[in-house]
C-alpha positions as semicolon CSV with decimal commas, in nm:
position;residue;x (nm);y (nm);z (nm)
1;M;1,329;-2,020;0,151
2;S;1,118;-1,749;0,285
3;R;0,769;-1,805;0,425
4;L;0,684;-1,503;0,183
5;L;0,642;-1,450;-0,182
6;A;0,458;-1,064;-0,270
7;I;0,328;-1,113;-0,658
8;V;0,243;-0,810;-0,847
9;G;0,138;-0,648;-1,090
10;P;-0,216;-0,464;-1,276
11;T;-0,503;-0,580;-1,289
12;G;-0,551;-0,897;-1,560
13;I;-0,197;-1,005;-1,582
14;G;-0,259;-1,293;-1,387
15;K;-0,123;-1,283;-1,068
16;T;-0,450;-1,495;-0,907
17;E;-0,309;-1,789;-1,157
18;V;0,051;-1,779;-1,066
19;A;-0,048;-1,733;-0,673
20;T;-0,285;-1,991;-0,709
21;A;0,001;-2,217;-0,868
22;I;0,268;-2,153;-0,604
23;A;-0,003;-2,207;-0,324
24;R;-0,107;-2,552;-0,435
25;K;0,224;-2,608;-0,471
26;L;0,423;-2,516;-0,112
27;P;0,119;-2,502;0,010
28;A;0,016;-2,140;0,113
29;E;-0,222;-1,944;0,212
30;I;-0,331;-1,570;0,033
31;V;-0,322;-1,229;0,130
32;A;-0,482;-1,002;-0,086
33;V;-0,276;-0,707;-0,096
34;D;-0,555;-0,427;-0,326
35;S;-0,745;-0,117;-0,189
36;M;-1,034;-0,229;-0,453
37;Q;-1,088;-0,626;-0,334
38;V;-1,100;-0,551;0,075
39;Y;-1,461;-0,411;-0,093
40;R;-1,753;-0,620;0,078
41;G;-1,964;-0,661;-0,358
42;M;-1,688;-0,548;-0,502
43;D;-1,654;-0,866;-0,748
44;I;-1,647;-0,753;-1,055
45;G;-1,339;-0,522;-1,235
46;T;-1,136;-0,573;-0,909
47;G;-0,994;-0,939;-1,057
48;K;-1,187;-1,081;-0,649
49;P;-1,067;-1,446;-0,630
50;P;-1,401;-1,662;-0,710
51;A;-1,516;-1,835;-0,413
52;A;-1,455;-2,155;-0,508
53;L;-1,086;-2,100;-0,527
54;R;-1,114;-1,925;-0,188
55;S;-1,240;-2,202;-0,019
56;E;-1,024;-2,399;-0,152
57;I;-0,659;-2,181;-0,084
58;P;-0,750;-1,944;0,268
59;H;-0,757;-1,555;0,124
60;H;-0,695;-1,280;0,338
61;G;-0,754;-0,892;0,257
62;L;-1,096;-0,956;0,109
63;D;-1,436;-0,817;0,183
64;L;-1,318;-0,595;0,472
65;V;-1,457;-0,336;0,453
66;E;-1,831;-0,222;0,305
67;P;-1,804;0,041;-0,002
68;E;-1,922;0,346;0,146
69;E;-1,608;0,331;0,478
70;E;-1,345;0,521;0,469
71;F;-1,001;0,297;0,393
72;D;-0,674;0,319;0,418
73;V;-0,333;0,194;0,410
74;L;-0,275;0,192;0,797
75;R;-0,650;0,077;0,810
76;Y;-0,510;-0,207;0,533
77;V;-0,191;-0,324;0,799
78;Q;-0,374;-0,338;1,071
79;A;-0,627;-0,542;0,978
80;I;-0,340;-0,747;0,764
81;K;-0,063;-0,760;1,053
82;P;-0,200;-0,973;1,280
83;V;-0,279;-1,251;0,929
84;L;0,074;-1,209;0,912
85;E;0,174;-1,294;1,272
86;E;-0,060;-1,647;1,278
87;I;0,086;-1,779;0,943
88;Q;0,446;-1,673;1,079
89;S;0,383;-1,875;1,429
90;A;0,192;-2,131;1,303
91;G;0,481;-2,235;1,031
92;R;0,285;-2,147;0,697
93;R;0,373;-1,944;0,399
94;A;0,189;-1,717;0,243
95;V;0,206;-1,581;-0,124
96;L;0,139;-1,190;-0,094
97;V;-0,095;-1,082;-0,429
98;G;-0,213;-0,771;-0,565
99;G;-0,140;-0,445;-0,732
100;C;-0,160;-0,191;-0,471
101;G;0,181;-0,059;-0,488
102;L;0,154;0,169;-0,212
103;Y;-0,017;-0,085;0,050
104;L;0,276;-0,377;-0,055
105;K;0,497;-0,082;0,000
106;I;0,434;0,040;0,364
107;L;0,342;-0,319;0,451
108;L;0,717;-0,441;0,381
109;N;0,889;-0,148;0,486
110;G;0,709;0,009;0,764
111;L;0,488;0,316;0,787
112;C;0,654;0,639;0,874
113;P;0,530;0,812;1,261
114;A;0,432;1,116;1,080
115;P;0,193;1,303;1,187
116;G;-0,219;1,218;1,100
117;R;-0,369;1,481;0,817
118;D;-0,541;1,826;0,921
119;P;-0,863;1,837;0,714
120;E;-0,877;2,217;0,727
121;L;-0,474;2,304;0,633
122;R;-0,453;2,021;0,349
123;E;-0,818;2,214;0,225
124;R;-0,624;2,514;0,184
125;L;-0,339;2,371;0,011
126;I;-0,516;2,181;-0,186
127;A;-0,725;2,514;-0,305
128;E;-0,362;2,713;-0,316
129;G;-0,269;2,436;-0,581
130;K;-0,543;2,462;-0,762
131;S;-0,535;2,870;-0,827
132;A;-0,158;2,939;-0,851
133;G;-0,087;2,548;-1,016
134;S;0,082;2,247;-0,856
135;A;0,461;2,381;-0,934
136;A;0,446;2,701;-0,725
137;L;0,362;2,458;-0,454
138;H;0,676;2,219;-0,553
139;A;0,855;2,545;-0,534
140;R;0,774;2,566;-0,212
141;L;0,807;2,221;-0,114
142;Q;1,200;2,245;-0,308
143;G;1,234;2,535;-0,021
144;V;1,195;2,372;0,266
145;D;1,224;1,951;0,159
146;P;1,408;2,012;-0,151
147;E;1,492;1,580;-0,099
148;A;1,102;1,539;-0,128
149;A;1,096;1,776;-0,430
150;Q;1,367;1,565;-0,584
151;R;1,121;1,301;-0,552
152;I;0,821;1,413;-0,606
153;H;0,659;1,537;-0,924
154;P;0,570;1,907;-0,993
155;N;0,257;1,734;-1,074
156;D;0,180;1,542;-0,788
157;L;-0,008;1,821;-0,617
158;R;-0,176;1,485;-0,389
159;R;0,168;1,403;-0,244
160;I;0,326;1,769;-0,215
161;V;0,048;1,848;-0,049
162;R;0,135;1,594;0,232
163;A;0,527;1,704;0,225
164;L;0,423;2,027;0,356
165;E;0,097;1,913;0,556
166;V;0,412;1,768;0,761
167;Y;0,601;2,037;0,765
168;H;0,359;2,276;0,835
169;L;0,272;2,054;1,120
170;T;0,581;1,968;1,236
171;G;0,886;2,186;1,125
172;Q;1,037;1,915;1,023
173;P;1,070;1,787;0,671
174;M;0,899;1,479;0,577
175;T;1,208;1,290;0,466
176;L;1,367;1,343;0,868
177;W;1,052;1,149;0,940
178;Q;1,093;0,859;0,667
179;R;1,399;0,804;0,803
180;D;1,240;0,677;1,123
181;T;1,053;0,440;0,994
182;V;0,964;0,143;1,153
183;P;0,901;-0,177;0,952
184;F;0,558;-0,317;1,114
185;L;0,676;-0,682;1,126
186;E;1,027;-0,879;1,139
187;G;1,127;-1,037;0,828
188;L;0,871;-0,914;0,587
189;Q;1,144;-0,648;0,424
190;D;1,332;-0,978;0,345
191;C;0,990;-1,075;0,135
192;P;1,080;-1,149;-0,216
193;V;0,885;-0,964;-0,466
194;V;0,766;-1,101;-0,809
195;G;0,686;-0,830;-1,094
196;L;0,443;-1,026;-1,371
197;T;0,386;-0,815;-1,737
198;C;0,341;-0,912;-2,085
199;E;0,324;-0,695;-2,413
200;R;0,040;-0,462;-2,439
């Protein structure tokens, strides 16, 4: 049996209840995979587990930073990696719980070694996308990275800009960088992922 399990789905679907039942049964520790629950004081509207539950079952990935601090997926992974290493080395189990697909994807699969953002270049590309339209930038992306252009919707300006930014900074398409993605921890790629859903 895998020592890791991921439970995903939208806010309010019942992830906490399912994770709690599993954590009590195994037992296991719960690791939040949520881009809003990392902020201290943001308890309402984020589905953050109540204090009583957090004292009963070990929870990680909550209240990591103040609301005014910048936070991204890289900082999240850097905070969670040692937690998962400790849980694994102690022979315990972890249930990854959250609605942030990007955080879970990067945590399980790794992050490609593409360069960081260039604020000036990014600002220029965003301004161009807003004036000429994201479809124009998407057409340019098609010329330099057709594989990325096929995956990215023509209206997804943020992802188009990032792909073009990487190309302009390195001369290589984003898809080439993504092939060199290295996992953060061994064994995470085999983590079963359970998605919760219900009728709207």
